LONUVEX-133208 format. One record per atom (N, C-alpha, C): residue in one letter; x, y, z; residue number from 1. Coordinates in steps of 0.02 Angstrom, whole numbers, plus 32768, in hexadecimal, padded with zeros to 4 digits. Last residue first. Example, Ala and Ser with C-alpha at 12.3 -4.5 7.8 and 13.67 -1.06 7.14 Angstrom:
<drentors>
rest->s&X->8282&Y->7F90&Z->8162&nr->2
rest->s&X->82AC&Y->7FCB&Z->8165&nr->2
rest->s&X->8285&Y->8002&Z->818A&nr->2
rest->a&X->8294&Y->7EE4&Z->8186&nr->1
rest->a&X->8267&Y->7F1F&Z->8186&nr->1
rest->a&X->8294&Y->7F5B&Z->8186&nr->1
</drentors>
This chain:
<drentors>
rest->v&X->E9D9&Y->7C84&Z->E2FE&nr->37
rest->v&X->E9CE&Y->7C81&Z->E347&nr->37
rest->v&X->EA07&Y->7CA4&Z->E36A&nr->37
rest->s&X->E980&Y->7C9E&Z->E268&nr->36
rest->s&X->E9C0&Y->7CA3&Z->E28C&nr->36
rest->s&X->E9B1&Y->7CA6&Z->E2D6&nr->36
rest->q&X->E931&Y->7C5B&Z->E1DC&nr->35
rest->q&X->E92C&Y->7C68&Z->E223&nr->35
rest->q&X->E972&Y->7C6A&Z->E242&nr->35
rest->d&X->E903&Y->7C54&Z->E157&nr->34
rest->d&X->E944&Y->7C72&Z->E167&nr->34
rest->d&X->E945&Y->7C88&Z->E1AF&nr->34
rest->p&X->E883&Y->7C18&Z->E15A&nr->33
rest->p&X->E8B9&Y->7BF7&Z->E136&nr->33
rest->p&X->E8FE&Y->7C14&Z->E147&nr->33
rest->g&X->E840&Y->7C26&Z->E205&nr->32
rest->g&X->E841&Y->7C33&Z->E1BD&nr->32
rest->g&X->E87E&Y->7C13&Z->E19D&nr->32
rest->s&X->E7E5&Y->7C4C&Z->E294&nr->31
rest->s&X->E80B&Y->7C19&Z->E270&nr->31
rest->s&X->E807&Y->7C27&Z->E226&nr->31
rest->v&X->E7ED&Y->7CBD&Z->E315&nr->30
rest->v&X->E7D5&Y->7CB3&Z->E2D0&nr->30
rest->v&X->E803&Y->7C81&Z->E2AF&nr->30
rest->f&X->E7BB&Y->7CE4&Z->E3B8&nr->29
rest->f&X->E7E8&Y->7CBE&Z->E38D&nr->29
rest->f&X->E7C7&Y->7CB4&Z->E34A&nr->29
rest->r&X->E7B6&Y->7D5A&Z->E437&nr->28
rest->r&X->E795&Y->7D42&Z->E3FB&nr->28
rest->r&X->E7C9&Y->7D20&Z->E3CF&nr->28
rest->k&X->E7A7&Y->7D5A&Z->E4E7&nr->27
rest->k&X->E7D3&Y->7D5B&Z->E4AC&nr->27
rest->k&X->E7AC&Y->7D3D&Z->E472&nr->27
rest->q&X->E784&Y->7DAF&Z->E57F&nr->26
rest->q&X->E76E&Y->7D89&Z->E545&nr->26
rest->q&X->E7A0&Y->7D8F&Z->E50E&nr->26
rest->q&X->E76D&Y->7DBF&Z->E62F&nr->25
rest->q&X->E798&Y->7DC2&Z->E5F4&nr->25
rest->q&X->E77A&Y->7D98&Z->E5BD&nr->25
rest->f&X->E73E&Y->7E17&Z->E6C1&nr->24
rest->f&X->E729&Y->7DEC&Z->E68A&nr->24
rest->f&X->E757&Y->7DF6&Z->E64E&nr->24
rest->s&X->E7BB&Y->7E23&Z->E73F&nr->23
rest->s&X->E789&Y->7E43&Z->E715&nr->23
rest->s&X->E77B&Y->7E14&Z->E6DA&nr->23
rest->p&X->E800&Y->7DBA&Z->E77F&nr->22
rest->p&X->E7E4&Y->7DF1&Z->E7A7&nr->22
rest->p&X->E7B0&Y->7E1A&Z->E780&nr->22
rest->a&X->E7C8&Y->7D20&Z->E72F&nr->21
rest->a&X->E7F7&Y->7D57&Z->E738&nr->21
rest->a&X->E7D7&Y->7D8E&Z->E763&nr->21
rest->g&X->E764&Y->7CC5&Z->E714&nr->20
rest->g&X->E78B&Y->7CBC&Z->E751&nr->20
rest->g&X->E7BD&Y->7CF4&Z->E75E&nr->20
rest->f&X->E727&Y->7CCE&Z->E69B&nr->19
rest->f&X->E702&Y->7CEB&Z->E6D3&nr->19
rest->f&X->E72A&Y->7CE9&Z->E714&nr->19
rest->n&X->E750&Y->7CDE&Z->E5FC&nr->18
rest->n&X->E771&Y->7CCF&Z->E63C&nr->18
rest->n&X->E74D&Y->7CF4&Z->E673&nr->18
rest->l&X->E72C&Y->7C99&Z->E55F&nr->17
rest->l&X->E715&Y->7CC4&Z->E595&nr->17
rest->l&X->E735&Y->7CAE&Z->E5D6&nr->17
rest->l&X->E74E&Y->7C9B&Z->E4BA&nr->16
rest->l&X->E767&Y->7C7F&Z->E4F8&nr->16
rest->l&X->E755&Y->7CAF&Z->E52F&nr->16
rest->l&X->E6F5&Y->7C79&Z->E428&nr->15
rest->l&X->E700&Y->7CA9&Z->E45E&nr->15
rest->l&X->E719&Y->7C82&Z->E49B&nr->15
rest->a&X->E715&Y->7C5B&Z->E37B&nr->14
rest->a&X->E70B&Y->7C43&Z->E3BF&nr->14
rest->a&X->E717&Y->7C7C&Z->E3EF&nr->14
rest->f&X->E6F4&Y->7C35&Z->E2CD&nr->13
rest->f&X->E6FC&Y->7C64&Z->E304&nr->13
rest->f&X->E6F2&Y->7C42&Z->E347&nr->13
rest->r&X->E6E6&Y->7BC7&Z->E277&nr->12
rest->r&X->E717&Y->7BFA&Z->E267&nr->12
rest->r&X->E726&Y->7C29&Z->E2A1&nr->12
rest->l&X->E6DA&Y->7B12&Z->E282&nr->11
rest->l&X->E6C1&Y->7B56&Z->E28E&nr->11
rest->l&X->E6F8&Y->7B89&Z->E281&nr->11
rest->g&X->E70A&Y->7A94&Z->E27C&nr->10
rest->g&X->E6FC&Y->7AB5&Z->E23C&nr->10
rest->g&X->E6DF&Y->7AFB&Z->E244&nr->10
rest->s&X->E732&Y->7A4D&Z->E2E9&nr->9
rest->s&X->E6EA&Y->7A58&Z->E2E1&nr->9
rest->s&X->E6D9&Y->7A76&Z->E29D&nr->9
rest->a&X->E7BE&Y->7A4A&Z->E2E1&nr->8
rest->a&X->E799&Y->7A0B&Z->E2E4&nr->8
rest->a&X->E74F&Y->7A15&Z->E2D4&nr->8
rest->k&X->E7DF&Y->7AD5&Z->E2E1&nr->7
rest->k&X->E7F3&Y->7AA9&Z->E2A9&nr->7
rest->k&X->E7C8&Y->7A6A&Z->E2A7&nr->7
rest->l&X->E7A9&Y->7AFC&Z->E35D&nr->6
rest->l&X->E791&Y->7B1A&Z->E31F&nr->6
rest->l&X->E7A2&Y->7AEF&Z->E2E3&nr->6
rest->y&X->E7F7&Y->7AAF&Z->E3B4&nr->5
rest->y&X->E7AF&Y->7AA4&Z->E3B1&nr->5
rest->y&X->E792&Y->7AC1&Z->E371&nr->5
rest->n&X->E874&Y->7AE9&Z->E39F&nr->4
rest->n&X->E86A&Y->7AA3&Z->E38D&nr->4
rest->n&X->E820&Y->7A93&Z->E387&nr->4
rest->l&X->E85B&Y->7B68&Z->E3D6&nr->3
rest->l&X->E86B&Y->7B62&Z->E38F&nr->3
rest->l&X->E862&Y->7B1A&Z->E376&nr->3
rest->v&X->E847&Y->7B46&Z->E45D&nr->2
rest->v&X->E811&Y->7B64&Z->E436&nr->2
rest->v&X->E81D&Y->7B5C&Z->E3EC&nr->2
rest->q&X->E8C4&Y->7B1A&Z->E483&nr->1
rest->q&X->E88E&Y->7AEB&Z->E481&nr->1
rest->q&X->E853&Y->7B06&Z->E458&nr->1
</drentors>
């Protein structure tokens, strides 16, 4: 869903923050022409 949001918004970077896990987690997503998932 984060990658779809980046495409739709035209933004290049996003952070996914998870406060519900036993310890705080974060992931950084970068959208680009040769993006691999």
